[in-house]
N, C-alpha and C positions, 0 to 999 in steps of 0.2 A: 766404482769407488776410486777415489783419488789415490795417486801413487803415494806409498808410504803409510796409508791408512790401514789400520788393522782390520781384517775381515771380521764382520759380525758372525756370531755362531747361532745357527737356527736349528731347532729340533722339530722334526715333522712326525706326527703320530697319526697313523691311519691303519685300519686292519685290512685294507686293500693294497697289496704290494705295488700294483700298477700305478696307483695314484701317487704313492710316496716316491716312487722311482721317477715319474715324470716331473713332479714338483722339485725334487732334489736336483735333477740334472739341469733344469731351467735356472734354479737359484744359484747353483754352482757356476754356471756360465755368467751370471751377473756379479760374481765375485764373492759370494757368501760361502762360509764354511758350514756344511750341512750334515746333520746326523739323522738317522731314521729309526723309528720304533713302530711296532705293530700293536702295542697295547699300552694302557695307562701305566701298568705296573713296570713294564720295561722302560718307559719314558722316565718314571721317577728314579729308577736305578741309574739311568744315564745321567740325569740331572744331579744325582748325589755324587757321582764320580767327577763330573765336569760341568760346571754351570753353563747355561746357554744365555744368549742375549735376547732371544725371542722364541716362543713356543707356538707352533701351529698344530692344532689337534682337531680331528673329526669328532663330531658329537657322539655318534654311535660307534663303539669299539668292540662289539661282540660281547663275549662273556667277560665278567669282571667289571671293573670301574669304567664309567662312561666319561665323555669329555667334560661334563660339568664337575664330576668328582676330581678329575685330573686338574682342572682349572683351580679348584679350591685348595687341593693339596699342594700344588706348585706355588700358589701365592702365599699359602701359610708358611712355607719354608723360605720363599724368596719374594717378599713384597716388592711390588714395582715391576716384576717381570711382565713384559707385554705378552699376552696370550690371545691368539686369533683363533676363533672357532669356525670350522667349516662343516656344512652338513647339506645333504640333499633333502632333508625333511624339515627345513627351517620355517618358522612362523614369526610374525612380528612379536608375539608374546615371548617366544624363546629368545629372540634377539635382545629384548629389553631385560629379560631375566639374566642373560649372559653378561650384559653391561653392568647390571646391579651387582653381579658376583665379581666384577673386576676385569672382565674381558676387554681387550683393547679394541676389538672389532669382531664382527660376525658376518660371514660370507656364505651365501647359498650356492650349492652346486646346481648345474654346471657353471663353472667360471672360466674366464680366460686368464692365462698366466700373467699377462701384462697387468690385469686388474689386481691380482693378488700380490704381484711385485710392488705395485703402487701402495697398497695397504700396508705391506711389510715395511717399505721405505718410510712411510709416514709414522708408523708405530715406533720404529727405531729412532727416528729423528725426535719424536716427542720424548722418548725415554732419555736420550742424551741431553735434550734441553732441560727437562725437569730435574735430572740428576745434578745439574750445575746450579739449580735454584732459579733458573730463568723461566719465564712463561713458556708453555709448550707451543710448538708450532713454528718455530723460527729457525730450525736447522740445528746443526751440531751444538751451537752455543746459545740456543734460544734466539729471540729477536735481536738482530744486530743493533748496537747502540741503544738498546732498550726499547726501540720502537719499530724497526723495520724488519720485514719478513720476506725471505726469498733467498734461494741458493742458485738461481740461474746465472749463466755467464753475464747476462746484462746487469743483474743486481750486484754481482761480484765487482763489476766495473764501477758501479755507483758507490759501493763501499770503499773502493780504492780512492775514488775522487774525494769522498768525505774525509778519509784519513789525511789526505794531503791538504785539502782546503782548510781543515780545522786547525792546522798548525800556523796559518796566517791570520791576519786581521783584515784581509781584503774584502771589499764588497762583492757579494755573490748574487747572480741572477739564476734562478731555477726555472727552467722551461719544461712544459709537459702538458699533456691533455688534462682536462678536468677529471678529478678522481684518481690520479696516479700517485698521490701522496706527497705533494710538494712541501706541504707544511711539516710532515714527518721528517723529510730530509733536512729541512731547516732546523728542526729540533735536534736531529742527530748531529749536525755540524756544531750547534751550540754545546751539546753535552760533551763532545770530544775536544772542545777548544779550551783555552786558558780561561775563558769567561764562564765556564760551566757552573761556578758557584754564584754567578750573578743572575739577574732576572732575564727571562725571555718573554717578550710580549708580542702579540700578533694582532694585525688589523687588516680587514678586507677593504681595500680602497674603493671598491665598487659599491660598498654598502652604505656610504654616506655622501651627501652632497658636499660641494667644495667648501662652503662656509663652516659646516660642522666638522669636516675632515681636518681643517686647519686647527680648530680648537682641540680636537681629539689628539692630534699629533703634538702640538706645541703648547697647549694649555691656554688659559685666558685669565684676564684680570676681572675683578668684581666690576660689574656694570659695563663690560666691554660690548655687550649686546643684550637685547631683550632676553630676560631669563637667566642672565649670568649674575646670580645673587652673591657669589663669592669667588675667590681665587681658586683656580684649578690647575694642577700640574698635568701636562700632556704625557703621552706615551713615551716620548723621547726622554723626558726626565725620569719617568718611572723605570725605564730600561737602562738607566745610567750604570755603566760597569758591565752591562750584559749585551743582549742582542734584541733587535726589533725586526720582526718579519712583516713585510708589506706585501700582501697578496693582491693579485690583479692590479699591479702597478700600472699596466698599460691603460687603465681607465682614468688615471689621474688627469685633471684638466691642466691647461698650460700655466695658469697662475700658480697652482700648487706645485707644479714641476719646478718653477723658478725658485720657490721658497725651499723646496727639498734640496735643490742644487746648492743653495747657500749653506744649508746644514752640512752637506757633504764636504764643501770647500772650507768652511770656517770652523766646523765642529762646535757651533753654538746654536741655540734656539732662542726665540723671543715669543713670550706669551702674547696672545692677541690682546691689544689694548695697552701694552706696556712698551717701554723703549729700552729696557735693560736686556742685554744679551746674557744668556746662561750657558756656560761651557757644559758640554756633554761628551762622555766617552761611550759611544754606542757603535756596535757593528750592525750594518744594515744588510739583511738578506731579503731580496725581492723575488717575486714569482709572477708568472703570467702563463696563460694558456694560448696567448696570441704570439705572433712573431713580432717582437719588439723592434727588430731591425726593419721590418716592413712598415711598421708604424712610424719609425724615424724617417725612412725614405719618403713616406707619404706626407710628412710634415705634421703628423699628429703627436709626435713625441720629440722633445728637445734633443738635438744631436749632442750637445755638451753633456746633458744629463745621461744620455744613453751610454756614453763612454765612461762616465763615472759609475754607473750601475753595473755595466758589463765587464768589470775587471776580470771576473771569473764567471763563466757560464756553464751550468750543468744541465744536461738533457736527461729527463727521466723517461724511461721507455714505457709505452702503453702496455697494458696487461696482455694484449693479443700477441705481443712480441716476446713474452716470457711465460708461455703457457705451462712450462714445467713448474712454476711456482704456485699454480692454482691449487694443487692438492694441499700444500702447506698452508696457504691462506684459508682454504675452505675448512680445514681441521681447526685452525685457530679461531675462526668465526663460529664454528660449530660449538666449540668448548665455551666460548663466551655466551652464546645463546643458551646452552645447557645450564650454565650458572644462573643466568637471568630467570629462566623458566623453572629452575629447580628440578630438572629431570635429566637423566642421561640421554644423549642424542647419538644416533649412529647413522652412517650413510650406507644406503643400499649400493650394491655393486654397479648399478647403472648410473649413479650420480656423477662420479668423477669424469667418466668419458663424456657425459652430457655437458658438464661445465667446461671441459677443455675444447669442445666443438663450437662453443659460442664465441662471438667476436668481442664482447665486452666493450661497447662504445663508452660506457660510463666507468670503465676500469675497475680498480679495486673497490671503490665505494659502491659500485653497482653490484659487485660480487658479494660484499658484506650484506647489502640489502636483500639480495636474492636468498642468501642463507637464512636471514631473519624471517623472510616470508615463508620459506619452506619449513622452518622450525615451528612457526605458528600454525601451519596447515597440516603438518604430518600426523600420522596416526600412531599413537603409543610410542613416540620417540624414534621411529625409524623413518628417515627422510628418503623418499624415492624421487626419481626424475620428474614424475608427474606432480610432485609438490612444489617444484620450482615455478617461477613466473612463466606464463605460457611462451613468451618470446624466447626464453632460455631453453625450455623443454623442447620447443620445435626445432632448435638448432641441430639436434642429434636424431631427429625423426628419420627413419629409413625412407629412402626414395625408391619406390617400387618400379621395376622395369616395365615398359609398356607391354601389355598383353596382346599378342597377335590374334586377330580374329580371322580364322580361315574361312574362305568362301568356296564351297564345293557344290557345284551344280552338275549332276550327271548328264551326259549327252542324251538327248531325247526325252528327258524328264519334263513334265509340265512346269512352267515357271511358277514359283511361289509368290503370292501377293507381297508387295514390298512391306506392308504393315506387319504381316506375319513374320517375314524374314527379320525385320528390325527388332521385333519383340523377342524372337528366339535368340538373336545375337546379344541383345541387352541382358537377358537372363544368363546366358553363357558367360558373358563378361563379368557380371556381378558374382557369379559362382567362383570364377577364377580369382577375383580379388579377395573374396572371403577365404579361399584356400591359402592365398599368399599371406594373409594376416593371421593364419593359424586358427581360423574360426571366430575371430573377434569381430562381431558384426558392427559394433559401435565404431571401431577403427575403420572398417570397410566403408561404412556410410560416410565417414569423414573424408576418406580418400576419393570416394565417388562424387562428393559434393552434393549429397542428398541427405535428407533427414532419416533417422532410424525408422520412423513410421513409414516413410516411403519405401525403404528397403524391405521392411517386413510385409508391406502390402504387395510388393512385386515378387518377393521371394520369401514367403513365410517359412519359419521353422515348423517341422511337422509337430502338430499338437500344441504349438505355442501361439497364444494370441499376440497381435502386434502391440507394441508399447503405445501408451497414450501420451501425446505431446501437445 
């Protein structure tokens, strides 16, 4: 927690004192204020005396009220209280039922403390975000500037840049990999600027050929070219008093670069097929996933335009450099998918570590698509790591240590035929791999690089026929 921030109050309820003690000590070390209860009735008494910011309860609480009863009673008295249910007997059906009853999350034992801390952090952030009326998932005040999500040091730096840049009218170049949210940053700058009440329009310069790009930006007169049946105002006129966002500006051809330079210098545009200049008051924000400086040095981008565009340059970090934001983003996209599908969605404990282990070459856009894929494939609203796209799920797959194959030939013993020796060692190796995977033969076959049918043929389970493939 940041200095000066009031510690969140967490109430832990479990009829096993060892569990509550371990959780409480770990959470206190993370800066939370923690109370403990061994029954639902005791928890309700503590809540009546002093409200909590979050409740963590086991599902089975011995005699008396269970975790579901505590969930319903706590929410009836304090709507909006985040409640996380933990249990060693969880099923997908129970998780869905818990979410329908208002639980913030559902975690199965055994769990790692870092996983439950992540879930608690996300639940508290969502609560603080929704209490201010902002969309959930964007940290203490919801999404920053209405569109951006992230609390990492890298994103805090971006927020600081936006605050400063928005106070000026200077032209801005936003650089970053594809999918990092460059257009969202442009929108944030516009919304925080004096032009916020004016229009903001966007155009991908790579999406149109040069002749159509000129018409789209500056407009055209009737009859200016084949198909121009009437006068059309371009995006610069449409954005008058506001902001125009030019994405992929590095793809603009030299002729269009010259015409854009004139707009920046003279603050006027001319429709295609006309001779009259039209004054415009527009702020330009450009973006590229290339190095515009390298394009300039190679002669592919005008040097004079380069210096006009790069008055202020912002670098947007890739998602792999701010993995601490992945839980916030995942929860935000999860809620969006839940709304679209009309069902409550939850993340199994193995999902967040898997998401954070992946490099995300497609950045935030790829993460959004991965959550959408998992939401479509998951069973009864519970997303597991196996529901994610295979390239993402593989990122967190355990790498098994090589299994030593001992060779023990007693002195004086007759040599074993090589074929028999290799067969015995092959079977021994397969058995060890199966033990390492906890008896999961499908996973063992995958690691061995053979089909399940081959594994069953070479090492069948007792009394079980091999699968048909």
